[in-house]
C-alpha positions in Angstrom: -7.2 -32.2 -8.2 -7.4 -29.0 -6.0 -5.4 -27.5 -3.2 -7.1 -25.3 -0.8 -4.8 -23.0 1.1 -6.3 -22.0 4.5 -4.6 -19.0 6.4 -5.1 -19.4 10.2 -4.1 -15.8 11.0 -5.5 -12.3 10.2 -2.0 -11.0 10.4 -0.9 -13.0 7.2 -0.4 -10.7 4.2 -2.5 -11.4 1.2 0.4 -11.0 -1.3 2.2 -13.6 0.6 -0.7 -16.0 0.5 -1.3 -15.4 -3.4 2.4 -15.6 -4.1 2.5 -18.9 -2.1 -0.4 -20.1 -4.3 1.4 -19.1 -7.5 4.7 -20.9 -6.4 2.6 -24.2 -5.5 1.0 -24.4 -8.7 4.4 -24.1 -10.5 5.4 -27.2 -8.7 2.3 -29.7 -9.3 1.0 -30.7 -12.5 -2.9 -30.7 -13.2 -3.7 -29.0 -10.0 -5.7 -26.0 -9.3 -5.5 -23.8 -6.0 -7.8 -21.7 -4.2 -7.5 -19.6 -1.1 -10.1 -20.2 1.5 -11.9 -18.0 3.9 -9.2 -15.7 5.0 -11.3 -14.7 8.1 -10.7 -18.2 9.8 -9.3 -17.0 13.2 -7.3 -18.6 16.1 -10.3 -18.4 18.2 -12.0 -20.9 16.0 -9.2 -23.6 16.9 -10.2 -25.6 19.9 -8.2 -24.8 23.0 -7.7 -28.2 24.1 -5.0 -28.4 21.1 -2.9 -25.7 22.9 -0.3 -27.2 25.6 0.3 -24.4 28.2 3.5 -26.0 29.5 5.0 -26.0 26.2 3.3 -22.8 24.8 2.7 -24.7 21.6 -0.2 -26.1 19.7 -0.4 -29.9 19.1 0.2 -30.2 15.3 -1.6 -33.6 14.9 -4.8 -32.1 16.7 -4.7 -29.3 14.3 -4.6 -31.7 11.3 -7.5 -33.6 12.9 -9.6 -30.5 13.4 -9.1 -29.3 9.9 -10.1 -32.8 8.6 -13.3 -32.6 10.7 -13.9 -28.9 9.7 -13.6 -29.4 5.9 -14.2 -33.0 5.3 -12.1 -32.7 2.1 -13.2 -35.0 -0.9 -16.6 -35.6 0.6 -18.5 -32.6 -0.8 -17.4 -32.7 -4.4 -15.8 -35.4 -6.8 -12.7 -33.2 -7.0 -9.8 -34.5 -4.8 -9.0 -31.8 -2.4 -5.8 -31.3 -0.2 -6.1 -28.6 2.5 -2.9 -26.6 3.3 -3.3 -24.6 6.4 -0.8 -21.7 6.9 -0.4 -21.3 10.8 1.2 -18.4 12.4 1.7 -20.1 15.7 4.3 -22.6 17.1 3.7 -26.4 17.1 4.8 -29.6 18.2 4.3 -33.2 17.3 4.8 -36.4 19.5 8.6 -37.0 19.9 9.6 -33.7 18.4 10.3 -30.3 20.2 8.7 -28.5 17.3 7.7 -29.0 13.7 7.8 -26.6 10.7 5.0 -28.5 9.0 3.1 -31.9 9.3 1.1 -34.0 7.0 -0.3 -37.5 6.8 1.1 -39.4 4.2 -1.4 -39.8 1.4 -3.9 -37.7 3.5 -6.0 -34.7 2.9 -4.6 -32.0 5.4 -1.4 -30.4 5.9 -0.2 -27.6 7.9 2.9 -25.4 8.1 3.9 -23.3 11.1 5.4 -19.9 10.4 7.2 -18.6 13.7 10.3 -20.9 13.3 10.6 -19.9 9.6 11.4 -16.3 10.5 14.9 -15.0 11.3 13.6 -12.8 14.0 12.7 -16.1 15.9 16.4 -16.8 16.5 17.2 -13.1 17.2 18.4 -12.6 13.7 17.7 -9.6 11.4 14.5 -9.7 9.4 14.8 -11.3 6.0 11.3 -11.4 4.0 12.9 -12.8 0.9 14.3 -16.0 3.0 11.0 -16.1 5.0 8.9 -16.4 1.8 11.4 -19.0 0.4 11.0 -21.1 3.4 7.4 -21.1 3.4 7.3 -22.2 -0.1 9.6 -25.1 0.5 7.8 -26.2 3.6 4.4 -26.0 2.0 5.4 -28.0 -1.2 7.2 -30.4 1.2 4.0 -31.1 3.1 1.7 -31.1 0.1 4.2 -33.8 -1.4 3.5 -36.0 1.6 -0.2 -35.6 1.1 0.1 -36.6 -2.4 2.1 -39.8 -1.2 5.6 -38.8 -1.4 7.9 -39.9 1.4 11.3 -38.2 2.5 14.0 -38.2 -0.3 17.6 -38.8 0.2 18.6 -36.1 -2.1 19.6 -33.2 0.0 18.5 -30.6 -2.5 15.1 -32.1 -3.2 12.1 -30.3 -1.4 11.2 -33.7 0.0 14.4 -34.2 1.9 13.5 -34.1 5.7 14.4 -30.8 7.4 15.9 -31.7 11.0 16.7 -27.8 11.2 16.5 -24.6 9.4 19.6 -24.9 7.6 18.4 -28.2 6.1 15.4 -26.2 4.7 17.7 -23.4 3.4 19.9 -26.0 1.5 17.2 -27.8 -0.3 15.4 -26.5 -3.4 11.8 -25.5 -3.6 11.0 -28.2 -6.3 11.2 -32.0 -6.6 14.1 -34.0 -7.8 13.6 -36.0 -10.9 12.9 -39.3 -9.1 10.2 -37.6 -6.7 8.9 -35.6 -9.4 8.3 -38.9 -11.6 6.7 -40.5 -8.5 4.4 -37.4 -8.0 3.3 -37.7 -11.7 2.4 -41.4 -11.4 
């Protein structure tokens, strides 16, 4: 099993990406992780995925584009999950915004960084909190890719975040029940 991390911005700090890789590896068993081409730019994302009225990108379209671009699991015998780190705002059907999205048991996931930053809400910069939120959202979406549903335990990383305070409340790790399910 492998997780491939794909940054979708030239502005993302390499230290942040490699720190995220290390944090992800600490939460999953028997998994390797690689960072894909860091020169993938927003200009490569199809413009029809951008909703001008909302000034947001369509998250499900991003997932489909990534699936078509990388075709995970077809090139090798290794099961690969793609995690896109997107430095732009996105929404999904029926939701005003998403912090991340994945298809349950699917091969592609994405997290969206703008709303994870304190500055988005007019608050003071807090890099430590920003990095913590990135890890939680990444682990959460990868959990879905590995077949986990939302968890009722508000401290579990798989708990649904309806708001940023929900994300801040939960841990960056799986509860015992989700951890057991993940290992199966």
